[in-house]
C-alpha positions as CSV (number, residue, x, y, z in Angstrom):
1,M,-16.4,4.1,4.4
2,R,-16.0,4.4,0.7
3,F,-12.5,4.2,-1.0
4,R,-11.9,5.4,-4.5
5,H,-9.4,6.9,-6.9
6,R,-10.6,10.2,-8.4
7,D,-11.3,10.5,-12.1
8,E,-8.1,12.5,-12.5
9,I,-6.0,9.6,-11.5
10,W,-7.7,7.2,-13.9
11,R,-7.3,9.8,-16.7
12,D,-3.6,10.4,-16.1
13,F,-2.7,6.8,-15.2
14,P,-4.9,4.5,-17.3
15,D,-2.7,1.5,-16.7
16,L,-3.4,1.6,-13.0
17,V,-4.6,-1.7,-11.4
18,P,-5.7,-1.1,-7.7
19,G,-6.7,-4.0,-5.5
20,V,-8.3,-3.4,-2.1
21,L,-9.1,-5.7,0.8
22,Y,-11.1,-4.9,3.9
23,T,-10.5,-7.0,7.1
24,E,-11.7,-7.0,10.6
25,A,-10.9,-8.8,13.9
26,I,-7.2,-7.8,13.7
27,T,-5.2,-8.4,16.9
28,P,-1.5,-7.8,17.6
29,T,-0.8,-11.3,18.7
30,A,-1.3,-13.4,15.5
31,D,1.5,-15.6,14.4
32,V,2.5,-14.8,10.8
33,A,6.1,-15.9,11.1
34,A,5.9,-18.8,8.6
35,A,4.1,-16.7,6.0
36,V,6.5,-13.8,6.4
37,A,9.5,-16.1,6.1
38,R,8.1,-17.7,3.0
39,H,7.3,-14.5,1.2
40,T,10.6,-12.9,2.2
41,A,12.5,-15.9,0.8
42,T,10.6,-15.4,-2.5
43,A,11.8,-11.8,-2.6
44,L,15.4,-12.7,-1.7
45,D,15.5,-15.3,-4.4
46,R,14.4,-12.7,-6.9
47,L,16.8,-10.1,-5.6
48,A,19.6,-12.6,-6.1
49,R,18.8,-12.7,-9.8
50,T,18.0,-9.0,-10.4
51,G,18.2,-5.7,-8.6
52,E,15.0,-4.0,-7.6
53,S,15.5,-1.1,-9.9
54,A,15.4,-3.5,-12.9
55,M,12.1,-5.0,-11.9
56,P,9.2,-4.0,-14.2
57,E,6.9,-3.4,-11.2
58,I,9.4,-0.8,-9.8
59,Q,10.3,0.7,-13.2
60,A,6.6,1.5,-13.8
61,W,6.3,3.3,-10.5
62,R,9.5,5.2,-11.2
63,R,7.9,6.4,-14.5
64,A,4.7,7.4,-12.6
65,F,6.7,9.4,-10.0
66,A,8.6,11.2,-12.8
67,A,5.4,12.0,-14.5
68,Q,4.2,13.7,-11.3
69,G,7.4,15.8,-11.1
70,V,8.7,13.6,-8.2
71,K,12.4,12.5,-8.5
72,P,12.0,8.7,-8.4
73,T,15.5,8.0,-6.9
74,Q,14.8,10.5,-4.1
75,Y,11.3,9.4,-3.3
76,R,10.7,5.7,-4.0
77,C,7.6,3.7,-4.0
78,A,7.1,1.7,-0.8
79,S,7.9,-1.7,-2.3
80,E,11.2,-0.4,-3.8
81,S,12.2,1.0,-0.4
82,L,11.4,-2.4,1.3
83,L,13.3,-4.3,-1.4
84,R,16.3,-2.1,-1.0
85,R,16.3,-2.6,2.8
86,L,15.9,-6.4,2.3
87,R,18.8,-6.6,-0.1
88,R,21.0,-4.7,2.3
89,E,20.0,-6.3,5.6
90,G,18.6,-9.7,4.6
91,T,15.5,-9.2,6.6
92,L,12.7,-6.7,7.3
93,P,11.8,-5.2,10.7
94,A,9.1,-6.7,12.8
95,L,6.5,-4.0,13.6
96,H,3.0,-5.6,13.9
97,P,1.8,-9.0,12.5
98,L,-0.5,-7.3,9.9
99,V,2.2,-4.9,8.8
100,D,4.9,-7.6,8.7
101,L,2.6,-9.8,6.6
102,C,1.8,-7.0,4.1
103,N,5.4,-6.0,3.9
104,A,6.5,-9.5,3.1
105,V,3.9,-9.9,0.4
106,S,4.8,-6.5,-1.0
107,V,8.4,-7.5,-1.5
108,A,7.5,-10.9,-2.9
109,Y,5.4,-9.3,-5.6
110,A,7.4,-6.0,-5.8
111,I,4.1,-4.1,-5.5
112,P,3.4,-1.3,-3.0
113,V,0.9,-2.3,-0.3
114,A,-0.7,0.3,2.0
115,V,-2.2,-0.8,5.3
116,I,-4.5,1.7,7.0
117,D,-6.3,1.7,10.4
118,L,-9.8,2.6,9.4
119,D,-10.7,3.8,12.8
120,R,-8.3,6.6,12.2
121,V,-9.9,7.7,8.9
122,A,-12.6,10.4,8.9
123,G,-15.3,9.7,6.4
124,D,-14.4,8.5,2.9
125,L,-10.9,8.0,1.6
126,E,-9.9,9.1,-1.9
127,V,-6.7,9.0,-4.0
128,G,-6.2,12.2,-5.9
129,Y,-4.1,15.3,-6.4
130,A,-3.6,17.4,-3.3
131,S,-4.7,21.0,-3.1
132,G,-1.9,21.8,-0.7
133,A,-4.3,22.4,2.2
134,E,-4.3,18.8,3.5
135,T,-2.7,17.8,6.8
136,Y,-0.2,15.0,6.9
137,E,1.2,13.5,10.2
138,T,4.6,11.8,10.0
139,F,5.5,8.7,12.0
140,G,7.5,11.0,14.2
141,G,4.4,13.1,15.0
142,T,5.4,16.2,13.1
143,V,2.8,17.8,10.7
144,E,3.4,18.5,7.0
145,Q,1.4,19.9,4.2
146,P,1.6,18.0,0.9
147,D,2.6,19.9,-2.2
148,P,-0.2,21.0,-4.5
149,R,-0.8,18.4,-7.3
150,E,1.0,15.7,-5.2
151,V,-1.0,12.4,-5.2
152,V,-2.3,11.7,-1.7
153,F,-4.8,9.5,0.1
154,V,-7.1,12.1,1.7
155,D,-10.1,11.6,4.0
156,G,-13.2,13.6,4.5
157,E,-11.6,16.0,7.0
158,G,-8.6,16.8,4.8
159,F,-6.1,14.4,6.6
160,A,-3.6,12.9,4.1
161,H,-3.0,9.2,4.9
162,A,-0.2,8.9,2.3
163,R,2.1,11.3,0.6
164,R,3.5,11.0,-2.9
165,W,1.0,8.3,-3.7
166,T,2.9,5.0,-2.8
167,N,5.9,6.6,-1.2
168,R,5.0,7.1,2.4
169,Q,2.0,6.4,4.7
170,S,1.0,8.6,7.6
171,G,1.6,7.9,11.3
172,R,-2.0,9.1,11.9
173,S,-3.5,5.9,10.5
174,A,-0.6,3.5,11.1
175,I,-1.5,0.0,12.3
176,G,-0.9,-0.4,16.0
177,P,-1.8,-2.5,19.0
178,S,-5.4,-1.2,19.1
179,T,-6.1,-1.7,15.4
180,T,-9.1,-4.0,14.7
181,R,-10.2,-2.9,11.2
182,A,-7.9,-2.3,8.3
183,L,-8.0,-1.3,4.6
184,I,-5.2,-2.9,2.5
185,V,-4.5,-1.2,-0.9
186,A,-2.2,-2.7,-3.5
187,E,-1.5,-0.6,-6.6
188,A,0.4,-1.5,-9.7
189,L,1.1,0.0,-13.2
190,H,3.3,-2.6,-14.9
191,G,2.4,-4.7,-17.9
192,T,1.2,-7.8,-16.0
193,A,-0.5,-5.9,-13.2
194,A,-3.9,-7.2,-14.2
195,D,-2.7,-10.7,-13.4
196,D,-0.4,-9.9,-10.5
197,V,-2.6,-7.8,-8.3
198,P,-5.4,-10.4,-8.0
199,K,-2.8,-13.0,-7.1
200,L,-1.4,-10.7,-4.5
201,L,-4.9,-10.1,-3.0
202,D,-5.6,-13.9,-3.0
203,T,-2.3,-14.4,-1.2
204,L,-3.1,-11.8,1.5
205,A,-6.6,-13.0,1.9
206,G,-5.5,-16.6,2.5
207,A,-2.9,-15.5,5.0
208,L,-5.4,-13.3,6.9
209,R,-7.8,-16.2,7.1
210,A,-5.1,-18.4,8.5
211,A,-3.7,-15.9,11.0
212,W,-6.9,-14.1,12.2
213,A,-9.7,-16.5,11.2
214,T,-11.3,-13.4,9.5
215,D,-13.2,-13.3,6.2
216,P,-11.6,-10.5,4.2
217,A,-13.5,-8.8,1.4
218,P,-11.2,-8.2,-1.7
219,A,-11.9,-6.3,-4.9
220,I,-10.2,-5.0,-8.0
221,L,-11.1,-1.5,-8.9
222,T,-11.4,0.0,-12.5
223,A,-12.2,3.3,-14.0
224,A,-15.7,2.1,-14.7
225,H,-16.1,0.8,-11.1
226,P,-13.7,2.9,-9.0
227,G,-15.3,2.6,-5.6
228,F,-15.1,0.1,-2.7
229,D,-17.4,0.2,0.2
230,T,-16.4,-1.4,3.5
231,A,-18.8,-3.1,5.8
232,A,-20.6,-0.8,8.3
């Protein structure tokens, strides 16, 4: 499978720094509690000093959403939504070890992190503007069609695996008990993203090695080198 951002995304968002990581041998029984607690504590410490809306990582995504015609206080990037929940409740829900780990790292860095079950993706996966003909499945099982020009993750059969870019993933490719292969995508637009995204990937790669004894393959994408190929 090949993952890439289309040229139109690089043209309209030249500050984008995407990091991707492919991992195998995922099981639902790994113990990530210590790592989740550590990264959650980092996020809580930062939240005690500043609200999520004031963080440069979140402000950059708010500007990007506004540029797409999406109201940023109605549809928030995933890391902002998680930080808001963490601030209100003091913890994040336990869903699956891989999701829990990625959510904890996401709030620690205030950067959206998507986690996609690759066995639920048809063909290649691209980030680009929707035509309006794509099919999106919610976590509740209902079907929606993205708005034309909305940024989506779309596969070779027209299934949208995320709506409004970093706002909401699809239930179709959500991580579950049967997941063994996953693509992790972290995307940032703020001023220090070129330093922060590689650090985030290194953090996740180390945690994956510790929890699943897997050897994840990370990469930073650029407009000159926009594609990432997973192992066969």
